[in-house]
C-alpha positions in Angstrom: -28.5 -16.7 -1.2 -28.1 -14.3 0.7 -28.0 -10.4 0.2 -25.3 -8.6 1.1 -24.1 -5.1 1.0 -20.7 -4.2 0.4 -19.3 -0.6 1.3 -16.9 1.0 -0.9 -16.0 -0.3 -4.3 -12.0 -0.5 -3.8 -9.6 -3.2 -4.8 -10.7 -5.2 -1.5 -14.0 -4.5 -1.5 -14.4 -5.6 -4.8 -12.5 -8.9 -4.7 -15.2 -10.0 -1.7 -17.6 -8.6 -4.2 -16.6 -11.4 -6.8 -16.0 -14.2 -4.7 -19.5 -13.2 -3.1 -21.4 -13.7 -5.9 -19.3 -16.7 -7.5 -20.8 -18.3 -4.4 -24.4 -18.0 -5.4 -24.9 -14.6 -3.6 -26.9 -11.3 -4.3 -24.7 -8.6 -3.7 -24.6 -5.0 -4.2 -22.0 -2.8 -4.0 -22.7 1.2 -3.0 -19.8 3.9 -3.1 -19.7 7.7 -2.3 -17.1 8.5 -5.5 -18.4 8.4 -8.8 -16.1 5.7 -9.9 -14.7 2.2 -8.5 -11.0 1.6 -8.1 -10.6 3.5 -4.7 -6.4 4.8 -4.0 -6.5 2.9 -7.7 -7.1 6.2 -9.2 -5.8 8.0 -12.6 -5.8 11.0 -14.1 -6.3 12.0 -17.6 -5.7 15.0 -19.6 -4.4 16.0 -23.3 -3.3 12.6 -23.9 -1.7 12.1 -20.7 -2.4 9.2 -18.6 -1.3 9.1 -15.2 -1.6 5.6 -11.7 -2.5 8.0 -9.1 -2.2 5.5 -7.0 0.0 2.6 -6.7 2.4 1.7 -10.0 3.4 -2.0 -9.5 2.0 -5.0 -8.3 3.2 -7.4 -5.9 2.1 -11.1 -5.3 -0.2 -11.2 -8.6 -0.3 -14.5 -7.8 -3.3 -13.3 -5.1 -5.1 -11.9 -8.3 -4.3 -15.0 -11.3 -6.5 -16.8 -7.8 -9.0 -14.3 -7.5 -9.6 -14.3 -11.5 -9.2 -17.8 -11.5 -11.7 -18.6 -8.3 -14.3 -16.1 -10.3 -14.5 -16.6 -13.9 -13.0 -18.2 -17.0 -11.0 -16.0 -18.2 -7.3 -15.5 -16.8 -5.9 -12.9 -15.0 -3.3 -13.0 -18.3 -6.3 -13.0 -20.0 -7.9 -9.9 -18.5 -4.9 -7.7 -18.0 -1.6 -7.4 -19.8 0.7 -8.3 -17.0 5.0 -8.0 -17.6 7.4 -8.4 -15.5 9.6 -4.6 -14.9 13.4 -5.0 -15.0 15.4 -3.7 -13.6 12.8 -3.8 -10.5 14.1 -0.8 -9.8 17.3 1.8 -10.0 18.3 3.4 -6.8 20.5 6.9 -6.7 22.0 7.5 -3.1 23.2 10.6 -1.9 26.7 10.1 -1.8 25.8 9.4 -6.0 26.0 5.4 -6.2 23.8 4.3 -8.6 22.5 0.8 -8.9 20.1 -0.9 -10.4 18.6 -3.9 -9.0 17.5 -6.6 -11.1 13.7 -8.3 -11.4 13.2 -11.1 -8.5 17.0 -12.3 -8.6 18.5 -12.6 -5.0 21.5 -13.7 -6.4 22.1 -10.8 -9.2 20.5 -8.0 -6.6 23.8 -9.2 -4.1 25.8 -8.5 -7.2 24.7 -5.2 -8.2 25.5 -4.3 -4.9 28.7 -6.1 -4.7 29.6 -4.1 -7.9 28.4 -0.4 -6.9 28.6 -0.4 -3.3 31.9 -2.6 -3.0 32.9 -5.8 -2.2 31.0 -7.2 0.8 28.0 -5.2 0.0 25.9 -7.1 -0.9 26.9 -10.7 1.0 25.3 -8.2 3.7 21.9 -7.7 1.6 21.7 -11.5 1.3 22.4 -12.5 4.9 19.7 -9.9 5.6 17.4 -11.5 3.0 17.8 -14.7 4.6 17.1 -14.0 7.7 13.8 -12.1 6.5 13.2 -15.3 4.7 12.9 -16.7 8.0 10.3 -14.2 9.1 8.2 -14.4 5.8 8.3 -18.4 6.5 7.0 -18.0 10.5 4.1 -14.9 9.5 3.2 -15.3 6.1 0.2 -18.2 6.4 -1.0 -16.1 10.3 -0.4 -12.9 8.7 -1.6 -13.1 5.7 -3.3 -15.6 4.5 -5.6 -16.8 7.4 -8.4 -15.0 9.4 -6.6 -13.2 12.4 -6.4 -15.8 15.8 -8.5 -14.7 18.9 -5.0 -15.3 20.5 -2.7 -13.4 19.0 0.6 -13.9 21.1 2.5 -15.7 17.8 2.2 -12.2 15.8 2.9 -9.5 18.8 6.6 -10.6 19.0 9.0 -10.3 16.3 9.6 -13.4 14.1 12.9 -11.8 12.5 15.7 -13.5 14.0 18.0 -10.0 14.7 22.3 -10.7 15.1 23.2 -9.5 18.8 24.9 -6.5 18.6 27.6 -6.9 20.2 28.5 -4.5 23.8 32.1 -4.2 25.5 30.8 -5.6 29.1 27.1 -5.7 28.6 25.7 -8.5 26.7 24.6 -7.8 23.4 21.5 -6.6 21.8 19.1 -7.6 18.8 17.8 -4.8 16.5 14.4 -3.8 18.1 13.7 -1.6 14.4 14.1 -1.4 11.3 16.6 1.3 11.3 18.0 -0.3 14.0 18.1 -3.3 11.4 20.2 -1.2 9.0 22.5 0.5 11.3 23.2 -2.6 13.3 23.2 -5.2 10.2 23.6 -3.6 7.5 27.0 -1.3 8.3 26.9 0.7 5.1 24.1 4.0 5.4 23.4 3.3 1.4 22.0 -0.5 2.3 20.3 1.6 5.0 18.5 3.8 3.4 17.8 0.8 0.6 16.1 -1.1 3.4 14.1 2.2 4.4 12.9 3.2 1.5 10.5 0.5 1.7 9.2 1.6 5.5 9.1 4.8 3.8 6.8 4.0 0.8 4.2 2.3 3.3 3.7 5.4 5.1 5.8 3.5 7.9 8.8 4.9 10.6 11.5 3.0 10.1 12.7 4.1 13.5 9.8 2.9 15.5 8.5 -0.3 12.6 9.3 -3.3 13.9 12.3 -5.6 12.1 9.3 -8.1 10.8 8.9 -5.2 7.7 12.3 -6.9 6.9 10.0 -9.0 4.9 8.4 -5.8 2.6 11.8 -5.9 0.6 12.3 -10.0 0.6 8.5 -9.8 -0.6 9.4 -7.9 -3.9 13.0 -9.0 -4.3 11.5 -12.7 -4.5 8.0 -12.4 -5.6 9.0 -9.4 -8.4 7.6 -6.3 -9.6 4.7 -6.7 -12.4 3.4 -3.4 -14.4 -0.3 -4.0 -16.0 -0.1 -2.4 -19.6 -2.0 0.6 -19.7 -0.9 1.7 -15.8 -2.7 0.0 -12.6 -6.6 1.0 -13.6 -6.6 -1.5 -15.9 -6.5 -4.3 -12.8 -9.2 -2.1 -11.4 -11.7 -2.3 -14.3 -10.8 -5.6 -15.0 -11.7 -6.7 -11.7 -14.9 -4.2 -11.9 -15.7 -6.1 -15.2 -15.8 -9.3 -13.5 -17.5 -8.5 -10.5 -20.2 -6.8 -12.8 -20.1 -10.3 -15.2 -20.8 -12.0 -12.1 -23.8 -10.1 -11.6 -22.7 -7.4 -8.8 -24.9 -4.5 -8.6 -23.1 -1.2 -8.1 -24.5 1.7 -7.3 -21.8 4.8 -7.3 -22.6 8.3 -6.2 -24.7 6.1 -3.2 -23.2 7.5 0.9 -23.7 5.1 3.2 -25.0 7.0 6.2 -25.8 4.3 8.4 -26.2 0.6 9.3 -29.8 -0.3 11.0 -29.3 -3.5 13.6 -32.4 -5.5 14.3 -32.2 -8.9 17.2 -28.8 -7.7 18.1 -27.2 -8.1 14.0 -26.5 -5.7 11.0 -29.9 -5.4 9.2 -28.7 -3.6 5.9 -27.0 0.0 5.4 -29.1 3.2 5.2 -28.3 5.9 2.3 -27.3 9.5 2.9 -30.8 10.7 0.7 -33.1 8.2 3.4 -33.3 4.7 1.7 -32.8 2.0 3.7 -31.3 -1.4 2.0 -32.4 -4.9 4.2 -28.7 -7.2 3.9 -28.0 -10.1 5.0 -24.7 -9.1 5.9 -22.8 -6.1 5.5 -18.8 -5.5 4.3 -17.3 -2.4 5.1 -14.2 -1.4 2.8 -13.7 2.0 4.6 -11.4 3.5 7.6 -12.4 1.9 11.0 -12.8 5.4 12.3 -15.9 5.9 9.4 -16.9 2.5 10.1 -17.5 3.2 13.9 -19.3 6.6 12.7 -22.0 5.1 11.3 -22.9 3.3 14.1 -22.1 6.7 16.1 -19.1 3.8 18.0 -16.0 3.5 18.7 -13.5 1.6 17.5 -13.6 -0.5 20.6 -17.1 -1.3 20.8 -16.4 -2.8 17.2 -13.1 -4.4 17.8 -11.3 -5.5 20.2 -8.8 -3.1 21.9 -6.1 -5.3 21.0 -7.1 -4.9 17.4 -6.9 -0.9 17.2 -4.1 -0.9 15.2 -1.4 1.7 16.5 -1.0 3.3 12.8 1.8 5.3 13.7 3.2 5.2 17.6 3.8 9.7 17.5 0.5 10.4 15.7 -1.2 9.6 12.6 0.4 7.3 9.2 2.3 9.6 6.9 0.6 10.9 3.7 1.9 10.6 0.1 2.5 13.8 -2.7 2.0 12.6 -6.1 2.8 15.1 -9.0 1.9 13.9 -12.4 4.4 15.4 -15.1 3.2 15.7 -18.4 6.7 16.5 -20.7 7.9 17.0 -23.9 10.6 14.9 -25.4 10.5 11.4 -26.0 11.1 8.7 -23.0 15.1 7.8 -22.7 14.7 3.9 -24.2 17.2 2.8 -21.5 15.2 4.7 -18.3 14.5 2.4 -15.6 10.5 1.9 -14.9 11.4 2.6 -11.5 14.0 5.1 -10.2 14.4 5.7 -6.4 16.1 8.8 -5.3 17.4 8.4 -1.9 17.0 12.2 0.4 20.2 13.2 1.4 19.3 14.6 4.8 17.6 11.3 6.6 17.7 12.3 9.9 15.4 15.5 8.9 13.1 13.9 6.6 12.3 11.6 9.5 12.0 14.1 11.7 9.3 16.2 9.0 7.5 13.1 8.5 7.3 12.0 11.5 7.7 13.9 14.5 5.4 16.7 16.2 6.5 19.9 16.2 8.8 19.5 13.1 6.6 19.9 10.4 7.2 23.6 9.3 10.7 22.5 8.6 9.3 19.6 6.4 12.2 18.4 3.9 11.6 19.6 0.7 14.0 17.3 -0.8 12.4 14.2 0.3 13.0 10.7 -0.8 11.1 10.4 -4.3 10.1 7.2 -6.7 10.1 8.3 -10.1 8.0 6.3 -12.5 8.5 6.2 -16.0 6.8 3.6 -17.8 7.5 2.8 -21.2 3.7 2.5 -21.9 2.4 4.2 -25.2 -1.3 4.4 -23.7 0.3 6.9 -21.4 1.5 9.5 -23.7 0.0 11.2 -26.8 2.9 10.4 -29.0 6.5 9.2 -29.1 7.8 13.0 -28.2 6.0 13.2 -25.1 6.7 11.0 -21.9 4.0 10.7 -18.8 6.3 10.6 -15.5 4.9 10.5 -12.0 6.8 11.4 -8.9 5.5 10.4 -5.5 6.7 10.7 -1.9 6.1 10.0 1.6 4.5 13.4 3.8 3.2 14.9 6.7 -0.8 14.3 6.7 -3.4 16.5 7.7 -3.1 18.3 11.2 0.7 18.1 11.0 1.0 20.4 7.9 -0.7 23.1 6.4 -1.6 21.4 3.0 -4.3 24.2 1.8 -1.3 27.2 2.8 -0.6 29.6 -0.4 2.1 27.6 -1.8 2.7 24.5 0.0 1.3 22.2 -2.4 3.7 23.7 -4.9 6.4 23.9 -2.8 6.4 20.2 -2.3 6.2 19.4 -5.8 8.9 21.9 -6.6 11.0 20.2 -4.5 10.3 16.5 -6.1 11.3 18.1 -8.9 14.8 19.4 -8.4 15.5 15.5 -7.0 14.1 13.8 -9.0 16.0 15.9 -11.7 19.1 13.5 -10.5 17.8 10.6 -12.5 16.4 12.6 -15.4 18.7 15.0 -16.9 16.8 18.6 -18.0 13.3 17.2 -16.0 12.5 21.2 -15.0 12.8 22.4 -18.8 10.7 19.5 -20.0 7.6 19.7 -17.4 4.5 21.2 -20.1 2.2 20.8 -17.1 1.8 18.9 -13.8 -1.0 17.7 -11.9 -0.3 17.4 -7.6 -2.1 15.2 -5.2 -2.1 15.7 -1.8 -3.0 14.1 1.7 -5.5 16.8 1.7 -6.4 15.3 -1.6 -6.1 11.7 -0.5 -8.8 13.0 2.1 -11.3 14.0 0.4 -11.1 10.9 -2.4 -11.4 7.5 0.5 -12.3 9.3 4.2 -8.6 8.2 5.9 -8.1 10.4 8.3 -5.5 13.2 7.7 -4.7 11.4 3.7 -2.4 8.7 6.1 -1.7 4.9 3.7 -3.1 1.8 5.1 0.5 -0.2 5.4 0.7 -3.4 5.5 0.2 -5.4 9.0 3.5 -6.7 10.2 4.0 -9.0 13.1 6.1 -7.9 16.3 5.6 -4.5 18.6 3.0 -5.9 20.9 0.7 -6.2 17.9 0.7 -2.7 17.7 1.0 -3.1 13.7 -1.9 -5.6 13.2 -4.6 -3.8 11.7 -8.7 -4.9 13.0 -9.9 -7.9 12.2 -12.4 -8.8 9.1 -14.7 -9.7 11.7 -16.4 -7.5 13.9 -18.4 -7.6 17.5 -21.9 -6.6 16.1 -22.8 -10.4 14.1 -23.0 -9.4 10.4 -21.1 -6.7 9.8 -17.3 -7.0 8.4 -14.1 -5.3 7.4 -12.3 -5.6 4.4 -10.0 -3.6 2.3 -6.5 -1.6 3.4 -7.3 -1.1 6.5 -8.6 -4.4 7.2 -6.7 -7.5 7.8 -3.8 -7.8 6.5 -2.9 -4.3 5.7 -2.1 -1.9 3.3 -1.2 -2.8 -0.4 -2.6 -4.1 -3.9 -1.9 -7.5 -2.7 -2.9 -7.4 0.9 -6.8 -5.5 0.0 -6.8 -8.9 -2.8 -6.0 -11.2 -0.1 -8.8 -9.2 2.7 -10.8 -10.4 0.3 -10.4 -13.4 -0.1 -10.2 -13.9 3.8 -13.9 -11.9 4.0 -15.6 -13.9 1.4 -14.3 -17.1 3.4 -15.7 -16.3 6.9 -19.2 -14.8 5.0 -19.4 -18.4 2.8 -17.7 -20.9 5.4 -18.7 -18.8 9.1 -15.8 -18.6 11.9 -14.8 -22.2 11.1 -13.1 -20.6 8.1 -9.1 -21.2 8.3 -8.2 -19.7 5.1 -7.3 -21.2 1.8 -4.9 -23.9 1.0 
């Protein structure tokens, strides 16, 4: 039985801890915050409750496998899990309104044809076929296996772009997600639909590789799922599973260093000076924080080609979350999730990602409106809890501490969301605003940026660092590690790290 120290109590960290405990190891988790869950947060006030992190779960099979491998009770026995239908309602800048069914390609094609005109659904369906090819080519090496030393296959973009015909010149295939939208979908609304999947992950569609096509493919193929009581209930269930398997948690415990002995990590040093011996350490933190614990650099911990380019123009985008406590009952016909697309896409992208444009960052961005039909989130049937989210510039690009800065964004987001909820502004009792500055404080992520899922292509620039490091005994898990950000990906990282610790370097992933 080995002693394992885990830094952080986010979803990836707890997924690792539960699997290692079942394998017979003694696992202790050290979390600097007062609670578990990491980005899967919750805000409560006056009988209202809000998810301040992810609101929906994709690829639930990841957590079904985790719960099946770590105890007798299945995922569905531990949380209420139901598919969301429609998966999303989309409101475009020209007033087009379309609701896309959950996990039904034929239904999506039909809905797009009806709302956007004959042929629109067919073009989207053909795009999904190409996206499926990219998924099939990279699913295992990108999501289910540790990163291989030879990553040439993942450096190449697997998306089979359609060459763009050009007069007297050789056709050119789309290399970015924005080019896929412009050249292959031939409709500004379909392009906006496609690009919204990148924005939701903090990615710039103008630079994200064409392989980001797998993001809508995953949602529209495997569906979106809601956890009764909010996504925090999933974090609670995983925490309780860890406790049941004997994992020890210490909250309010800041790890300040990683002692070494005989050329390998020997445990963790806490801020109060205490040293906890360990045979292996799993760090579920941002790479920069991990480097700081060793007073080193990314290059000393990870091979140079493992250092992720969060964003070619600088820090990855962050997110603004606005929790709205509303008077009046929820419309029983309302969609669980509505995406209100920006009327100024170019301005929005420049404001989010281009240096020097943040002072004019869009106050009317693309907004995701979450309206769960869940009595557990509201004080009574005469009120409603709504969450608005939008991608936003990170710290360093926008002064979130400036007077009125966060309120201006919240005002703009509420105005945009009004297109999906008539009379919204007049229903607001109070609101809670979370900005990238709050994310940085809570998670330690520089700039409060979002960890995006790993993507193939772009020379490997959108891969996350691998789960092993150059320091023996030190492993890397969570959203900033392979295979990247998102609830499902965090769960995958836990399976990969546990496999590497239990089986060693010979581990090649579950089959």
